[in-house]
Structures are given as structure tokens and as C-alpha cells.
N, C-alpha and C positions, 0 to 999 in steps of 0.2 A: 504493499498499502502506500508506495515511494507519492506518487499524483495522489491528489486531492481528487475527488467525483465534484465531476461540472457544479453551478451550482444550477438547480433548476429551479428555481424560484415562482419561473410564469407558470407554473403544470403544481406546483405545489396544493393539494389536496389540503392542506393541515385538519387533521383531525383532530390534531393536544389544542383545544381552544380553547382550553382550561387557563392557562397558564402564559400569564403577561409573557413571559421569553422562554424560548427551549431550552433544552438543560439536557446534562447522561447523570444518571443515577449509580451511585456503584452501591451495591448492596452486599457488605463486610462479616463475613464470623459464618462461624463454625456451620456442619452438617445438621440441621436441627436446629439453628437462632433462630427461626422462618421468616425467612426471606422470600422467598414466597407465597408466604401469608400478607408481608407489607410488600408485596407486587401486586398481588391480586389485588389489593386495598389501591394504591395506585391506578391500578388501569382505569379499576370502577368508578375511584374520585378523580380524576386530574385530568382520563382520559389518553394518560403516554402510552409508549407503547413497549412492550416489555418484548427482548430479546432471550432468554431461558435455554443457555448454555448447552441445559441435558436434555430437552428439545431437540438443538440441534445436533446435537451425539447421536440420538436413539436414527430420525431420517437421515444422517448419515453411512451411521453402524449398525444396521437392522440387528448384528447377532456380535454383536458389542461387544470384544474382553475386556474391556475396562485397561487397556495400554495406554505408556505414555505417551504415545505416535497418539493415537484414538484421541487422547482428553486433547490436545495441542492444535490437531484440527479443525477441533471443532471448538475447543477458544477461537482459532484464526480467523474460524468463517465468523463467530457471534462477533466478531471486534470489527468485520466484515459486515454486518448488517444493522452493527451500529453507528458505520459510517456513511450507508445509504440511510437511514432517517436523521443524519445531519445534516447529511448536506439535503435536504427535502424539508430542513428545519422540523424537525417532531423531536423530541422530546424523547427518552429511553430511555426505560429500567435498567440494570443487569442483572437478572437473575439465574441462577443453579452453580453458580461461582460464589466460593470463598475468601476470595481475593486477595489467599493467606503467601500469594508474592507480591513484595513491593515492587515488581517491575509492572504486573500487571495495571496494576494500577496505577501506575506513572505513563502508561503506554494507552490507560483513556482518557489517561489527564490530558495529555499534549492532544489526544487525535477529537477531543472538544474541542481543544483553543483551538485548533486548526479550522475550524467550524464555527468559528466565536461561540461556541458556546454555555450555558453552565455547565461546572460537573458539581451535582453534590455525593459524595460519598459520606456515609452511614456506615459505624462498624455498630452490628447487633450485639449487642456483649453476653456471654452467658455459660456459665460455669458445664466443663465436659459433661459434669453428672446429672444436669439435666439439657444435654444437649441426647445424648443415648437414652435418656429415661424418652426420652420423646419420640425419636427414631423405633425404640424401643415400643411404645406404648401403636406409634400405628401404625407397626408388621402384627405387631399384637390383635386391634383392630381391621385387619386385613387391608387396609392401603397402599396402591399401589404408587409409588412414586418413578417417577420418570427419570429415575438412575435407578439402577434394579443392582444394584451396587452398595446402598446405602442401608449402610446396615450399624448399629453401633462401633463395633470395631474402626468405623471410618474416624470416629472423631477423634483420635488417640491418634492414627496414617497422618490426618490435618494436622492435629496442634502438633509433633514432632518435630514440622515446619514449615510454623506460622510464623508468618514476621509480624509484629505488631503495628498495624498501623503508623502511622505522622498522627502526632498532641494536636496539632489544626482540624483532624479529623474526629468529626459529631457523634459521637457515642448516646445509644441508647440501651441501658439495660434492659435485654430480652427477654429478662426470664418474668415481667408485667407482665398483666395479660397481655392477649394480640392485641384486642378492642385499644388500650392505651401506646403501646409500641406501634403500632398503626395509624394512630393518631400522631406522635409524634415526629413518627418521622414524613409525614404530610403537613405539618410545619415547617418542620426546614425545610422542607421540597421550598415550598409554596412561597419560600423567605429568600431561598436564590433563586430561585424565576425569579423574584419583584415582585409578588402578587398573580392575581387570580384575573382572570378576564371575567368581567358579569354575565 
């Protein structure tokens, strides 16, 4: 992605009319932190587009081995989808990624800046015990996640290489009830976007 996509402002569909200016939102956190819940809330409330890395990986690799090459390919595809949205002037929430590596957060930030979009990283902080318990509860309830390798042990695997976000990244205590977490995330996004359109 060395060359920015052409600006197609003359044919912009302008789906995300709820925010005054478009943004790219990165939801950071362990598996089980509630990233997908927040992403769904923001899509419904603010009419933003959601790019879900897990959905992209499933589409690219229907018989996925959950290998590192498959993961990196789906991350690149997710970033390309964000770039297309940015070229259209659309807000995007990135879901299905932990952003455990600083390089991915930096790359997304640079992509947003290239298209003069606001960048909103949000760290959904939750303890490993809570994250593991939530994943196990989903499994026990028969909930099917887009990432079929999502098991409690994944939390420990992510934690092993997790690079703490910079102190400038807003943090939400994701052990709170989902409704409160979603409301706080929505408030952060609206503030960075300069408000909502009426």
C-alpha cells in the first residue's frame, strides 16, 4: 500500500452520517475483552463501518489452520479494507484484532493520517481471568465465534507477547457491564470526531 487510493469524494455514498468527521477506531484488548460487543454498538449508534479481521480470515481461508501466515494475510486485507473506507471518507471500527503488537497500531494510525481521518485507539482493559471466563462462558452457551481457535488458553498466548499501548491511549475498564463500556467508547469516538451530526 505505497500509493494512497484515489479520493472518490464525487461519488461518496456517505453512509456514516452520524459523525461530524470520519475516524478510524482501533479496539485494543485481549480475546474476551468485549471488542466485538463495542464494535456492534458503534455500528448501530454511529453508522460506522466495521472491518472484522476474523471475518476476513474466514472468507480468505475457509479451512483455516490459524497459522501465522494466514493471520498476517488477513491483517493486511483488513488494513486494505480500512484504507478503502478512508478513501471514501467513511468511518471504520477495526474488530477481531487484539493490537497486541505496537506496529499494527502505528500502521493504522499512519493510514488514518494519510487520509486526514481522526484516529481513535481505545484500550478495553480486562484481567486475564475475566477474559478466560467470558470465553469459556461463550463456549458453554454454544456461541460460535468467527475465530474457531478462540479458547481460554488464547488469552495467555496473547498476553505472552502483548505490548502495552502508549499512555496516551484512552483505557476503559472492560470488566464493567457491557452497556457502560459501550457508552464510554461511544463518547470517546464522538469527542474525537468533533461531535455528531443532527
